[in-house]
N, CA, C and O atoms as a Tripos MOL2 file, in Angstrom:
@<TRIPOS>MOLECULE
protein
  232   231    58     0     0
PROTEIN
NO_CHARGES

@<TRIPOS>ATOM
      1 N         138.0240 -121.2070    1.5220 N.3       1 UNK1
      2 CA        137.0440 -122.0390    2.1860 C.3       1 UNK1
      3 C         137.7180 -123.0770    3.0700 C.2       1 UNK1
      4 O         137.1560 -123.4640    4.0950 O.2       1 UNK1
      5 N         138.9050 -123.5350    2.6990 N.am      2 UNK2
      6 CA        139.5790 -124.5650    3.4870 C.3       2 UNK2
      7 C         140.0880 -123.9960    4.8180 C.2       2 UNK2
      8 O         140.2860 -124.7430    5.7760 O.2       2 UNK2
      9 N         140.2980 -122.6770    4.8790 N.am      3 UNK3
     10 CA        140.7440 -122.0610    6.1330 C.3       3 UNK3
     11 C         139.6190 -122.1090    7.1630 C.2       3 UNK3
     12 O         139.8780 -122.3220    8.3470 O.2       3 UNK3
     13 N         138.4010 -121.9180    6.7380 N.am      4 UNK4
     14 CA        137.2580 -121.9800    7.6510 C.3       4 UNK4
     15 C         137.1050 -123.3940    8.2020 C.2       4 UNK4
     16 O         136.8460 -123.5740    9.3920 O.2       4 UNK4
     17 N         137.2600 -124.3730    7.3590 N.am      5 UNK5
     18 CA        137.1700 -125.7690    7.8020 C.3       5 UNK5
     19 C         138.2770 -126.0630    8.8060 C.2       5 UNK5
     20 O         138.0410 -126.7510    9.7990 O.2       5 UNK5
     21 N         139.4620 -125.5600    8.5650 N.am      6 UNK6
     22 CA        140.5770 -125.7680    9.4770 C.3       6 UNK6
     23 C         140.3120 -125.0730   10.8140 C.2       6 UNK6
     24 O         140.5960 -125.6400   11.8690 O.2       6 UNK6
     25 N         139.7760 -123.8660   10.7810 N.am      7 UNK7
     26 CA        139.4630 -123.1490   12.0160 C.3       7 UNK7
     27 C         138.3890 -123.8650   12.8270 C.2       7 UNK7
     28 O         138.4920 -123.9490   14.0510 O.2       7 UNK7
     29 N         137.3850 -124.3700   12.1730 N.am      8 UNK8
     30 CA        136.3340 -125.1120   12.8690 C.3       8 UNK8
     31 C         136.9190 -126.3750   13.4820 C.2       8 UNK8
     32 O         136.6050 -126.7100   14.6240 O.2       8 UNK8
     33 N         137.7540 -127.0710   12.7470 N.am      9 UNK9
     34 CA        138.3730 -128.2950   13.2610 C.3       9 UNK9
     35 C         139.2550 -127.9990   14.4790 C.2       9 UNK9
     36 O         139.1830 -128.7130   15.4790 O.2       9 UNK9
     37 N         140.0740 -126.9670   14.4060 N.am     10 UNK10
     38 CA        140.9560 -126.6200   15.5270 C.3      10 UNK10
     39 C         140.1390 -126.1730   16.7370 C.2      10 UNK10
     40 O         140.4660 -126.5420   17.8650 O.2      10 UNK10
     41 N         139.1020 -125.3990   16.5290 N.am     11 UNK11
     42 CA        138.2850 -124.9490   17.6620 C.3      11 UNK11
     43 C         137.5530 -126.1180   18.3100 C.2      11 UNK11
     44 O         137.4330 -126.1590   19.5340 O.2      11 UNK11
     45 N         137.0700 -127.0530   17.5310 N.am     12 UNK12
     46 CA        136.4180 -128.2380   18.0990 C.3      12 UNK12
     47 C         137.4150 -129.1010   18.8790 C.2      12 UNK12
     48 O         137.0620 -129.6830   19.9050 O.2      12 UNK12
     49 N         138.6360 -129.1820   18.4030 N.am     13 UNK13
     50 CA        139.6570 -129.9460   19.1300 C.3      13 UNK13
     51 C         140.0030 -129.2610   20.4600 C.2      13 UNK13
     52 O         140.2400 -129.9400   21.4590 O.2      13 UNK13
     53 N         140.0320 -127.9400   20.4780 N.am     14 UNK14
     54 CA        140.2890 -127.2170   21.7240 C.3      14 UNK14
     55 C         139.1580 -127.4210   22.7320 C.2      14 UNK14
     56 O         139.4120 -127.6080   23.9220 O.2      14 UNK14
     57 N         137.9250 -127.3840   22.2610 N.am     15 UNK15
     58 CA        136.7750 -127.6190   23.1350 C.3      15 UNK15
     59 C         136.7960 -129.0490   23.6580 C.2      15 UNK15
     60 O         136.5670 -129.2770   24.8450 O.2      15 UNK15
     61 N         137.0650 -129.9990   22.7960 N.am     16 UNK16
     62 CA        137.1310 -131.3960   23.2100 C.3      16 UNK16
     63 C         138.2530 -131.6130   24.2210 C.2      16 UNK16
     64 O         138.0640 -132.3210   25.2100 O.2      16 UNK16
     65 N         139.4080 -131.0160   23.9860 N.am     17 UNK17
     66 CA        140.5180 -131.1300   24.9280 C.3      17 UNK17
     67 C         140.1880 -130.5200   26.2780 C.2      17 UNK17
     68 O         140.5480 -131.0720   27.3180 O.2      17 UNK17
     69 N         139.5030 -129.3810   26.2660 N.am     18 UNK18
     70 CA        139.0980 -128.7490   27.5210 C.3      18 UNK18
     71 C         138.1230 -129.6260   28.2880 C.2      18 UNK18
     72 O         138.2350 -129.7610   29.5060 O.2      18 UNK18
     73 N         137.1760 -130.2190   27.5930 N.am     19 UNK19
     74 CA        136.2170 -131.1080   28.2510 C.3      19 UNK19
     75 C         136.8960 -132.3480   28.8240 C.2      19 UNK19
     76 O         136.5610 -132.7850   29.9250 O.2      19 UNK19
     77 N         137.8340 -132.9090   28.0960 N.am     20 UNK20
     78 CA        138.5600 -134.0850   28.5870 C.3      20 UNK20
     79 C         139.3530 -133.7270   29.8390 C.2      20 UNK20
     80 O         139.3440 -134.4870   30.8070 O.2      20 UNK20
     81 N         140.0290 -132.6020   29.8370 N.am     21 UNK21
     82 CA        140.7910 -132.1910   31.0220 C.3      21 UNK21
     83 C         139.8720 -131.8790   32.2020 C.2      21 UNK21
     84 O         140.2220 -132.1710   33.3450 O.2      21 UNK21
     85 N         138.7170 -131.2970   31.9470 N.am     22 UNK22
     86 CA        137.7670 -131.0140   33.0180 C.3      22 UNK22
     87 C         137.2500 -132.3020   33.6440 C.2      22 UNK22
     88 O         137.1960 -132.4200   34.8680 O.2      22 UNK22
     89 N         136.8720 -133.2620   32.8170 N.am     23 UNK23
     90 CA        136.3690 -134.5350   33.3380 C.3      23 UNK23
     91 C         137.4720 -135.2600   34.1060 C.2      23 UNK23
     92 O         137.2050 -135.8540   35.1500 O.2      23 UNK23
     93 N         138.6970 -135.2190   33.6080 N.am     24 UNK24
     94 CA        139.8050 -135.8690   34.3030 C.3      24 UNK24
     95 C         140.0600 -135.2220   35.6650 C.2      24 UNK24
     96 O         140.3390 -135.9190   36.6400 O.2      24 UNK24
     97 N         139.9640 -133.8940   35.7350 N.am     25 UNK25
     98 CA        140.1700 -133.1950   37.0050 C.3      25 UNK25
     99 C         139.0690 -133.5430   38.0030 C.2      25 UNK25
    100 O         139.3450 -133.7430   39.1860 O.2      25 UNK25
    101 N         137.8480 -133.6140   37.5420 N.am     26 UNK26
    102 CA        136.7410 -133.9540   38.4370 C.3      26 UNK26
    103 C         136.8620 -135.3940   38.9220 C.2      26 UNK26
    104 O         136.6240 -135.6720   40.0980 O.2      26 UNK26
    105 N         137.2240 -136.3010   38.0430 N.am     27 UNK27
    106 CA        137.3390 -137.7110   38.4350 C.3      27 UNK27
    107 C         138.5300 -137.9630   39.3510 C.2      27 UNK27
    108 O         138.4700 -138.8520   40.2000 O.2      27 UNK27
    109 N         139.6080 -137.2030   39.1990 N.am     28 UNK28
    110 CA        140.7810 -137.4050   40.0480 C.3      28 UNK28
    111 C         140.6240 -136.7400   41.4070 C.2      28 UNK28
    112 O         141.4380 -136.9570   42.3050 O.2      28 UNK28
    113 N         139.5760 -135.9250   41.5630 N.am     29 UNK29
    114 CA        139.2220 -135.2800   42.8300 C.3      29 UNK29
    115 C         140.3760 -134.4600   43.4020 C.2      29 UNK29
    116 O         140.6120 -134.4790   44.6100 O.2      29 UNK29
    117 N         141.0850 -133.7470   42.5490 N.am     30 UNK30
    118 CA        142.1980 -132.9250   43.0030 C.3      30 UNK30
    119 C         141.7500 -131.5980   43.5910 C.2      30 UNK30
    120 O         142.5390 -130.9170   44.2450 O.2      30 UNK30
    121 N         140.4920 -131.2160   43.3690 N.am     31 UNK31
    122 CA        140.0200 -129.9280   43.8550 C.3      31 UNK31
    123 C         139.2080 -130.0510   45.1440 C.2      31 UNK31
    124 O         138.6480 -129.0600   45.6120 O.2      31 UNK31
    125 N         139.1350 -131.2460   45.7210 N.am     32 UNK32
    126 CA        138.3330 -131.4370   46.9230 C.3      32 UNK32
    127 C         138.9150 -130.7220   48.1390 C.2      32 UNK32
    128 O         138.1680 -130.3240   49.0320 O.2      32 UNK32
    129 N         140.1960 -130.5570   48.1850 N.am     33 UNK33
    130 CA        140.8340 -129.9240   49.3400 C.3      33 UNK33
    131 C         141.3980 -128.5410   48.9980 C.2      33 UNK33
    132 O         142.3780 -128.1010   49.5980 O.2      33 UNK33
    133 N         140.7790 -127.8650   48.0390 N.am     34 UNK34
    134 CA        141.2680 -126.5460   47.6300 C.3      34 UNK34
    135 C         141.1130 -125.5170   48.7390 C.2      34 UNK34
    136 O         141.9530 -124.6270   48.8730 O.2      34 UNK34
    137 N         140.0470 -125.6210   49.5420 N.am     35 UNK35
    138 CA        139.8660 -124.6530   50.6220 C.3      35 UNK35
    139 C         140.9490 -124.8090   51.6890 C.2      35 UNK35
    140 O         141.3870 -123.8170   52.2720 O.2      35 UNK35
    141 N         141.3800 -126.0320   51.9470 N.am     36 UNK36
    142 CA        142.4470 -126.2490   52.9170 C.3      36 UNK36
    143 C         143.7860 -125.7530   52.3620 C.2      36 UNK36
    144 O         144.5850 -125.1710   53.0970 O.2      36 UNK36
    145 N         144.0270 -125.9780   51.0860 N.am     37 UNK37
    146 CA        145.2740 -125.5320   50.4730 C.3      37 UNK37
    147 C         145.3590 -124.0140   50.3960 C.2      37 UNK37
    148 O         146.4570 -123.4590   50.4250 O.2      37 UNK37
    149 N         144.2280 -123.3370   50.3000 N.am     38 UNK38
    150 CA        144.2590 -121.8810   50.2300 C.3      38 UNK38
    151 C         144.6820 -121.2660   51.5580 C.2      38 UNK38
    152 O         145.1660 -120.1340   51.5820 O.2      38 UNK38
    153 N         144.5100 -121.9860   52.6590 N.am     39 UNK39
    154 CA        144.9090 -121.4760   53.9690 C.3      39 UNK39
    155 C         146.3240 -121.8970   54.3650 C.2      39 UNK39
    156 O         146.8380 -121.4300   55.3810 O.2      39 UNK39
    157 N         146.9530 -122.7550   53.5950 N.am     40 UNK40
    158 CA        148.2830 -123.2650   53.9380 C.3      40 UNK40
    159 C         149.3380 -122.1620   54.0760 C.2      40 UNK40
    160 O         150.1340 -122.2250   55.0130 O.2      40 UNK40
    161 N         149.3910 -121.1560   53.1960 N.am     41 UNK41
    162 CA        150.4050 -120.1080   53.3860 C.3      41 UNK41
    163 C         150.2090 -119.3310   54.6850 C.2      41 UNK41
    164 O         151.1880 -118.8530   55.2580 O.2      41 UNK41
    165 N         148.9880 -119.1930   55.1590 N.am     42 UNK42
    166 CA        148.7380 -118.4660   56.3940 C.3      42 UNK42
    167 C         149.2680 -119.2170   57.6100 C.2      42 UNK42
    168 O         149.7280 -118.5990   58.5700 O.2      42 UNK42
    169 N         149.2070 -120.5420   57.5740 N.am     43 UNK43
    170 CA        149.7090 -121.3380   58.6860 C.3      43 UNK43
    171 C         151.2180 -121.1560   58.8520 C.2      43 UNK43
    172 O         151.7100 -121.0880   59.9780 O.2      43 UNK43
    173 N         151.9550 -121.0770   57.7460 N.am     44 UNK44
    174 CA        153.4050 -120.8980   57.8330 C.3      44 UNK44
    175 C         153.7470 -119.5550   58.4610 C.2      44 UNK44
    176 O         154.6880 -119.4730   59.2500 O.2      44 UNK44
    177 N         153.0060 -118.5000   58.1310 N.am     45 UNK45
    178 CA        153.2730 -117.1860   58.6920 C.3      45 UNK45
    179 C         153.0150 -117.1620   60.1880 C.2      45 UNK45
    180 O         153.7440 -116.5020   60.9300 O.2      45 UNK45
    181 N         152.0040 -117.8610   60.6360 N.am     46 UNK46
    182 CA        151.6820 -117.8760   62.0580 C.3      46 UNK46
    183 C         152.7480 -118.6070   62.8690 C.2      46 UNK46
    184 O         153.0200 -118.2410   64.0130 O.2      46 UNK46
    185 N         153.3460 -119.6300   62.2860 N.am     47 UNK47
    186 CA        154.3600 -120.4120   63.0010 C.3      47 UNK47
    187 C         155.6800 -119.6600   63.1220 C.2      47 UNK47
    188 O         156.4090 -119.8590   64.0940 O.2      47 UNK47
    189 N         156.0030 -118.8000   62.1590 N.am     48 UNK48
    190 CA        157.3000 -118.1320   62.1660 C.3      48 UNK48
    191 C         157.3120 -116.8730   63.0180 C.2      48 UNK48
    192 O         158.3870 -116.3840   63.3660 O.2      48 UNK48
    193 N         156.1520 -116.3380   63.3630 N.am     49 UNK49
    194 CA        156.1220 -115.1160   64.1590 C.3      49 UNK49
    195 C         156.3690 -115.4500   65.6260 C.2      49 UNK49
    196 O         155.7800 -116.4000   66.1410 O.2      49 UNK49
    197 N         157.2220 -114.6960   66.3090 N.am     50 UNK50
    198 CA        157.4360 -114.9410   67.7300 C.3      50 UNK50
    199 C         156.2120 -114.5520   68.5310 C.2      50 UNK50
    200 O         155.4590 -113.6590   68.1410 O.2      50 UNK50
    201 N         156.0130 -115.2290   69.6630 N.am     51 UNK51
    202 CA        154.8210 -114.9620   70.4650 C.3      51 UNK51
    203 C         154.9190 -113.6140   71.1780 C.2      51 UNK51
    204 O         153.9050 -112.9430   71.3740 O.2      51 UNK51
    205 N         156.1270 -113.2130   71.5660 N.am     52 UNK52
    206 CA        156.3220 -111.9100   72.2020 C.3      52 UNK52
    207 C         157.5050 -111.2060   71.5440 C.2      52 UNK52
    208 O         158.4570 -111.8480   71.1010 O.2      52 UNK52
    209 N         157.4310 -109.8980   71.4870 N.am     53 UNK53
    210 CA        158.5070 -109.1120   70.9150 C.3      53 UNK53
    211 C         159.6310 -109.0120   71.9680 C.2      53 UNK53
    212 O         159.3750 -108.5550   73.0820 O.2      53 UNK53
    213 N         160.8720 -109.4310   71.6390 N.am     54 UNK54
    214 CA        161.9510 -109.4070   72.6280 C.3      54 UNK54
    215 C         162.3370 -107.9930   73.0640 C.2      54 UNK54
    216 O         162.9350 -107.8160   74.1250 O.2      54 UNK54
    217 N         162.0050 -106.9980   72.2650 N.am     55 UNK55
    218 CA        162.3650 -105.6200   72.6240 C.3      55 UNK55
    219 C         161.3980 -104.9730   73.5980 C.2      55 UNK55
    220 O         161.7030 -103.9240   74.1660 O.2      55 UNK55
    221 N         160.2510 -105.5750   73.7980 N.am     56 UNK56
    222 CA        159.2410 -104.9890   74.6850 C.3      56 UNK56
    223 C         159.3040 -105.6830   76.0200 C.2      56 UNK56
    224 O         159.2620 -106.9120   76.0910 O.2      56 UNK56
    225 N         159.4090 -104.8860   77.1050 N.am     57 UNK57
    226 CA        159.4700 -105.4550   78.4430 C.3      57 UNK57
    227 C         158.0560 -105.4950   79.0290 C.2      57 UNK57
    228 O         157.2890 -104.5410   78.9010 O.2      57 UNK57
    229 N         157.7310 -106.6090   79.6690 N.am     58 UNK58
    230 CA        156.4050 -106.7580   80.2510 C.3      58 UNK58
    231 C         156.3940 -106.3150   81.6900 C.2      58 UNK58
    232 O         155.3530 -106.3700   82.3450 O.2      58 UNK58
@<TRIPOS>BOND
     1     1     2 1
     2     2     3 1
     3     3     4 2
     4     3     5 am
     5     5     6 1
     6     6     7 1
     7     7     8 2
     8     7     9 am
     9     9    10 1
    10    10    11 1
    11    11    12 2
    12    11    13 am
    13    13    14 1
    14    14    15 1
    15    15    16 2
    16    15    17 am
    17    17    18 1
    18    18    19 1
    19    19    20 2
    20    19    21 am
    21    21    22 1
    22    22    23 1
    23    23    24 2
    24    23    25 am
    25    25    26 1
    26    26    27 1
    27    27    28 2
    28    27    29 am
    29    29    30 1
    30    30    31 1
    31    31    32 2
    32    31    33 am
    33    33    34 1
    34    34    35 1
    35    35    36 2
    36    35    37 am
    37    37    38 1
    38    38    39 1
    39    39    40 2
    40    39    41 am
    41    41    42 1
    42    42    43 1
    43    43    44 2
    44    43    45 am
    45    45    46 1
    46    46    47 1
    47    47    48 2
    48    47    49 am
    49    49    50 1
    50    50    51 1
    51    51    52 2
    52    51    53 am
    53    53    54 1
    54    54    55 1
    55    55    56 2
    56    55    57 am
    57    57    58 1
    58    58    59 1
    59    59    60 2
    60    59    61 am
    61    61    62 1
    62    62    63 1
    63    63    64 2
    64    63    65 am
    65    65    66 1
    66    66    67 1
    67    67    68 2
    68    67    69 am
    69    69    70 1
    70    70    71 1
    71    71    72 2
    72    71    73 am
    73    73    74 1
    74    74    75 1
    75    75    76 2
    76    75    77 am
    77    77    78 1
    78    78    79 1
    79    79    80 2
    80    79    81 am
    81    81    82 1
    82    82    83 1
    83    83    84 2
    84    83    85 am
    85    85    86 1
    86    86    87 1
    87    87    88 2
    88    87    89 am
    89    89    90 1
    90    90    91 1
    91    91    92 2
    92    91    93 am
    93    93    94 1
    94    94    95 1
    95    95    96 2
    96    95    97 am
    97    97    98 1
    98    98    99 1
    99    99   100 2
   100    99   101 am
   101   101   102 1
   102   102   103 1
   103   103   104 2
   104   103   105 am
   105   105   106 1
   106   106   107 1
   107   107   108 2
   108   107   109 am
   109   109   110 1
   110   110   111 1
   111   111   112 2
   112   111   113 am
   113   113   114 1
   114   114   115 1
   115   115   116 2
   116   115   117 am
   117   117   118 1
   118   118   119 1
   119   119   120 2
   120   119   121 am
   121   121   122 1
   122   122   123 1
   123   123   124 2
   124   123   125 am
   125   125   126 1
   126   126   127 1
   127   127   128 2
   128   127   129 am
   129   129   130 1
   130   130   131 1
   131   131   132 2
   132   131   133 am
   133   133   134 1
   134   134   135 1
   135   135   136 2
   136   135   137 am
   137   137   138 1
   138   138   139 1
   139   139   140 2
   140   139   141 am
   141   141   142 1
   142   142   143 1
   143   143   144 2
   144   143   145 am
   145   145   146 1
   146   146   147 1
   147   147   148 2
   148   147   149 am
   149   149   150 1
   150   150   151 1
   151   151   152 2
   152   151   153 am
   153   153   154 1
   154   154   155 1
   155   155   156 2
   156   155   157 am
   157   157   158 1
   158   158   159 1
   159   159   160 2
   160   159   161 am
   161   161   162 1
   162   162   163 1
   163   163   164 2
   164   163   165 am
   165   165   166 1
   166   166   167 1
   167   167   168 2
   168   167   169 am
   169   169   170 1
   170   170   171 1
   171   171   172 2
   172   171   173 am
   173   173   174 1
   174   174   175 1
   175   175   176 2
   176   175   177 am
   177   177   178 1
   178   178   179 1
   179   179   180 2
   180   179   181 am
   181   181   182 1
   182   182   183 1
   183   183   184 2
   184   183   185 am
   185   185   186 1
   186   186   187 1
   187   187   188 2
   188   187   189 am
   189   189   190 1
   190   190   191 1
   191   191   192 2
   192   191   193 am
   193   193   194 1
   194   194   195 1
   195   195   196 2
   196   195   197 am
   197   197   198 1
   198   198   199 1
   199   199   200 2
   200   199   201 am
   201   201   202 1
   202   202   203 1
   203   203   204 2
   204   203   205 am
   205   205   206 1
   206   206   207 1
   207   207   208 2
   208   207   209 am
   209   209   210 1
   210   210   211 1
   211   211   212 2
   212   211   213 am
   213   213   214 1
   214   214   215 1
   215   215   216 2
   216   215   217 am
   217   217   218 1
   218   218   219 1
   219   219   220 2
   220   219   221 am
   221   221   222 1
   222   222   223 1
   223   223   224 2
   224   223   225 am
   225   225   226 1
   226   226   227 1
   227   227   228 2
   228   227   229 am
   229   229   230 1
   230   230   231 1
   231   231   232 2
@<TRIPOS>SUBSTRUCTURE
     1 UNK1         2 RESIDUE 1 A UNK
     2 UNK2         6 RESIDUE 1 A UNK
     3 UNK3        10 RESIDUE 1 A UNK
     4 UNK4        14 RESIDUE 1 A UNK
     5 UNK5        18 RESIDUE 1 A UNK
     6 UNK6        22 RESIDUE 1 A UNK
     7 UNK7        26 RESIDUE 1 A UNK
     8 UNK8        30 RESIDUE 1 A UNK
     9 UNK9        34 RESIDUE 1 A UNK
    10 UNK10       38 RESIDUE 1 A UNK
    11 UNK11       42 RESIDUE 1 A UNK
    12 UNK12       46 RESIDUE 1 A UNK
    13 UNK13       50 RESIDUE 1 A UNK
    14 UNK14       54 RESIDUE 1 A UNK
    15 UNK15       58 RESIDUE 1 A UNK
    16 UNK16       62 RESIDUE 1 A UNK
    17 UNK17       66 RESIDUE 1 A UNK
    18 UNK18       70 RESIDUE 1 A UNK
    19 UNK19       74 RESIDUE 1 A UNK
    20 UNK20       78 RESIDUE 1 A UNK
    21 UNK21       82 RESIDUE 1 A UNK
    22 UNK22       86 RESIDUE 1 A UNK
    23 UNK23       90 RESIDUE 1 A UNK
    24 UNK24       94 RESIDUE 1 A UNK
    25 UNK25       98 RESIDUE 1 A UNK
    26 UNK26      102 RESIDUE 1 A UNK
    27 UNK27      106 RESIDUE 1 A UNK
    28 UNK28      110 RESIDUE 1 A UNK
    29 UNK29      114 RESIDUE 1 A UNK
    30 UNK30      118 RESIDUE 1 A UNK
    31 UNK31      122 RESIDUE 1 A UNK
    32 UNK32      126 RESIDUE 1 A UNK
    33 UNK33      130 RESIDUE 1 A UNK
    34 UNK34      134 RESIDUE 1 A UNK
    35 UNK35      138 RESIDUE 1 A UNK
    36 UNK36      142 RESIDUE 1 A UNK
    37 UNK37      146 RESIDUE 1 A UNK
    38 UNK38      150 RESIDUE 1 A UNK
    39 UNK39      154 RESIDUE 1 A UNK
    40 UNK40      158 RESIDUE 1 A UNK
    41 UNK41      162 RESIDUE 1 A UNK
    42 UNK42      166 RESIDUE 1 A UNK
    43 UNK43      170 RESIDUE 1 A UNK
    44 UNK44      174 RESIDUE 1 A UNK
    45 UNK45      178 RESIDUE 1 A UNK
    46 UNK46      182 RESIDUE 1 A UNK
    47 UNK47      186 RESIDUE 1 A UNK
    48 UNK48      190 RESIDUE 1 A UNK
    49 UNK49      194 RESIDUE 1 A UNK
    50 UNK50      198 RESIDUE 1 A UNK
    51 UNK51      202 RESIDUE 1 A UNK
    52 UNK52      206 RESIDUE 1 A UNK
    53 UNK53      210 RESIDUE 1 A UNK
    54 UNK54      214 RESIDUE 1 A UNK
    55 UNK55      218 RESIDUE 1 A UNK
    56 UNK56      222 RESIDUE 1 A UNK
    57 UNK57      226 RESIDUE 1 A UNK
    58 UNK58      230 RESIDUE 1 A UNK
């Protein structure tokens, strides 16, 4: 019977910890610019590509 009590206690602590981390993330507003950060790797690729291929003559 004590194992069930321990499991309930641990599961409640995990839920409470998840809620605390969720509230902290929302209050710190770290996800407000997620859409801009998702496009950041694409900007680097565009800057490194040459505008014209040196092997092709125009």
